[in-house]
C-alpha positions, 0 to 999 in steps of 0.5 A: 811628369818628366820633359823631353828636350831635343835640338838638332843644330846644323848649319843654315837651313833654307828658310822655305824648308823650316816650317815644314821641317818643324811639323815633320819633326813633331809628327814623326816624334808623335808617331814613334812615341805612340808606337811605344805606348806613350801619350804625351800631355803636350808637344811643340816644335820650333824651327830657325835658321840653324836649329830644329827644336822639340819639347815633349811634356808628360812622358813617364820614366819607363814604359808600363809592363804589357801583355800582348795576345797573338792569334796563331794557327789552328790546332792540328795545323802542319808542324811547319806553321806551328814552328814558325809561329813559335819562332815569331813569339819566342815561346815554346809549345807548352806556353801556348793556350788553345781556344776554340780550336786555335792556338794563342800566344800571350806574350809578356813584355817588360817596360823599357826605360823611356830614355832608351826608347828616346835614343832609338827614336831620335836615331830613326827620325834623324836618319829618315827625316823627309827633307826635300833636299839633303846632303852628305858631308865629310866621310860619314853616311848621314844625310841632313839638309846641311851638316849636322853639328850638335844634338841636344837631347835631355830627358828628365833633366839628364842627357840621353846618351847616344851617337849618330854618325859620330855626333854624340848627344849632349846637353849643350847648344850654341847661341847667335853666331856673332853676338852670342857667347863663344862658348856653348851653354848648358840646358837641362830643361826647356825653360833654361834652353829658351832663356839661354837662347834669348840671352845669346841673341836667338829668337827661337819661335818663328812667330815671334821673329815675324812679329818683331820684324813687322813691328820694328820695320813699321817703326823705322818707317814711321820715324821717317814718315814712311809706310811699309809695303807689307808682304806676307811671303817675304816676311815668312822668308826673312824670318827664316834667315835671321836668328836675331832680326833687326830691320834697317831702313836704307836709301836708294837713288830716286832716279830709279822710281821712273821704273815701273813699281813692279820692277822695283818691288820684284828686284827688292823681293826676289833678289835682295829680300828687301821690303819696299816702302811707300810715301803715305801721302801719295801712295807711291813707292818712296826711294827707300827700302827695309832690309832685315839684318841678323845682327844689331850693329854698333853703328845702328846699321848704317854700314849695312844699309849703305852696302845693301843700297849699292847692291840694289842700285846695281840690280836696278841699273840693269833693270833700267837698261832693259826698260829703256832698250825694250821700249825702242822696239814695238811689241808687234815687231817682236812677234817674229822672234816667237817663231823661234820659241817652242811652246811644246813639241806637239803644239808648235811655237809660241807664234802659233800659240798666239795665232790660236789665242787671237782667233779664239779671243775674237770668237769669245769677245761677243759672248762676254761683251767685248770688242772683237777687234780690241780683244784680238789685238790684245791676244796677238800681242799678249806673249810679245813681252816674253822676248824682251830683256826685262822679262828675261831678267824678271820672268815673274813680270810677264804680262805685266811688262807687256801692259806697260810696253803697250801703253808706252806705244800709245795702244788703247788702255783696253788692249794694255789692260788685257795684255797685263791681265791675261795670265790672271788668276794665277792662284786662288787668292789672285784677282780675276780680270773684270774688263770684257776684253781682258776676260776674252783674252784670259779665257782664250789663253787658258782654253788653248792650254787646256784643249791643246794638252788634253788633245795630245794626251797630256792630262793631269794624273793623280798629283801630277800636273806639269802643265798646270791644267787644273789651275787653268780650268779653275781660272776659267771657272772663276772668270766665268762666275765673276763676270756673271754672263751666260756662257756655255762651256761646251760652246767654248770648247767646241769652238776651240776644238773645231778652230784648232782642227780646221785652221791649224791642221794642214789639209791631207795630214789630219790623220798624222796630227799629234792632236789625238781627238780630231775624230771624236769631238764629242768624246773630247768635249765630254772629257774636258767638261768632266774635268771642269766639273771636278774643278768646280767641285773643288772650288765649291767644296772650298766654299762649303758646298757639297760635291754631290749637289754639283753632280746632281746639277751637272747631270741635267746637261747644263754647262753654263757655270753661272746657272750651275752655281745658282742651282747648287746654291738654291738646291743646298738651301732647299735641302737644309729645310725639313721640306727638302730633306723629307722630299728627298726621302720621298723621291728616293722611295719613289725612284726605288719603286719605279726601278723595281717595277721597270725590272718587271717590265712595267713602264706606264706612260702619260700623265696620271689621271684623277680617278674618281674613286681613288683615295683623297691623298692620291687625288691631292697629289695629282692636283698639286702636280697639275698646279705646280708643273707649269710654275716650275717650268716658268721659274726655270725659264726665268732662272729663278731657282729659289722659286722653283725650289719653293714650288717643289717644297709644296710637294712635300706634304702630299707626297708624304701623305700619298706614301702613308695612305696609298698602296702603290702596288694595288691588285687592280692593274689600272690603279697600279699603273696610274699610281706608277705614272703619278710617281713618274710625274713626281720624279720628273718634276723634281728632275727638272731642277736636279738629278735627285738620285745623285744626292746623298741622304 
């Protein structure tokens, strides 16, 4: 079947926008074609520095004829309603049909040529394309990410004629800006288009450009007995900067290797888009770099490498100046400058924030096995590098440089590591701190952020989270789960809340404090705990866990994340078994009966008796409950939740038999009350492990 080929050719598209633009082009085209009744056999999109390309296979030459039935007003409706319906359908009254007292219109639509539909579709897509940023140029009104220069649109081997803001469609496109032919070349199908681009030094597919970059970069390094420092994010970016990527190995002054490696790599990556290179024998950075040119130079890239080295040297010379100057001033002596830096108008300066973090880290330290004095010292100095010259030049290195400066001063490694790691984890793939002092400072930093912004009413709403509170909460969760220590979230929050009110709100001005929750610590703590519960659900859901199991465990009031996750894991494993699934059904049946009886005013108390003339199934359930309740309690005390689940599993058969053979609502009041007490015992025994009423199923 016929093929559609579309290319939108413009000036350079920012690399960070290309991948999403290709997805958006394919999505919008699929939606528009579906509206027209087309279901393509295949569709693919490509993005590069100067072009977006779409190819669609399996479109018919024209739409099929269609009929549409539209329901109208009832028979006898006001004339205005019927006239409006006729106008909307383009029919006359005698063309309507009546069915069940309602007017219906059957509208016949003749199929249109596919080329006409494509012309309209492309115009609509281009004018409404969702670029994050766009611009106008010349005297036209069209907006595009960069000035749009050509539109190639071919269907079934023929140009689809249309014009958008003075740009006429054609079957022509261009190759590489320098290496390609000066003349545009013709493409009537995708095979000719792809071959023409390759002949004119354009690699159309981003995946192919990335594969070429990484393979050639490794090769030029291997030739010099070096090893490429791979960087997936940088690879994505440089693949969007070059249509014909050519990796080139350059040299830098070995004297710059005295700088911390993070400074060298950040300068290369952020400012120049270069890859770092290491010596495989030592594992340390080598005095070389790999840049990616957009041209195959006649001299093998020697002039390009020399120019790139000069630019990099200037950057690193600035970094070396800041590195040398910063080490002349102790971190402790920089704290005074933090008094002039506002953290938030309602939360004070960075100096006040450091005081809060220091006090909290000192209190958290014993809970995570850290030395309180070392944790407090690290917390006091953790923000001092924010006023250094090097962090001013490279903000990405905050914390990291603080660790280097602390070591340069001769401070303990524990303090330096805690300063370095206190921002971690900064994302889902970032490592968490492992050393106790680092854990204490990282928790203090994140809890101060959460409590502070919740306290002034700056909570995340929907997709809006300007202060990254979700990331802070997830960081706290990951740290606590990784360290494996039994730490109460409620205790941490209450400690931070009380410390903030008692120590940092001056006497006599409590009511005027911007901290909104000073009168309601319980409500405040519950609100933040609920926020942590939501974040934990997200984390566990990403790991394949069910969110309702988290709710069921949280409902017990436990706020030790390590225990909560252990319970969720045990509960998840239990519910995947036949015993677990059937016992859950039995629990819900018991809960429904009890709920109905409670509405009638029945609320028997105390344990069920082993009545001598009761059915065998009732006596068996009493016996098993008497046997397993102490064992469940013991397992929970030992935090052996898998064992607790195994004891619960032994309830499955007796509960099934009880419901199968025993009538709960007996005519005998004593029997009925005893059986209700028995169901209450079943519910309570299971409720010690989790709130099964919150579990779906």
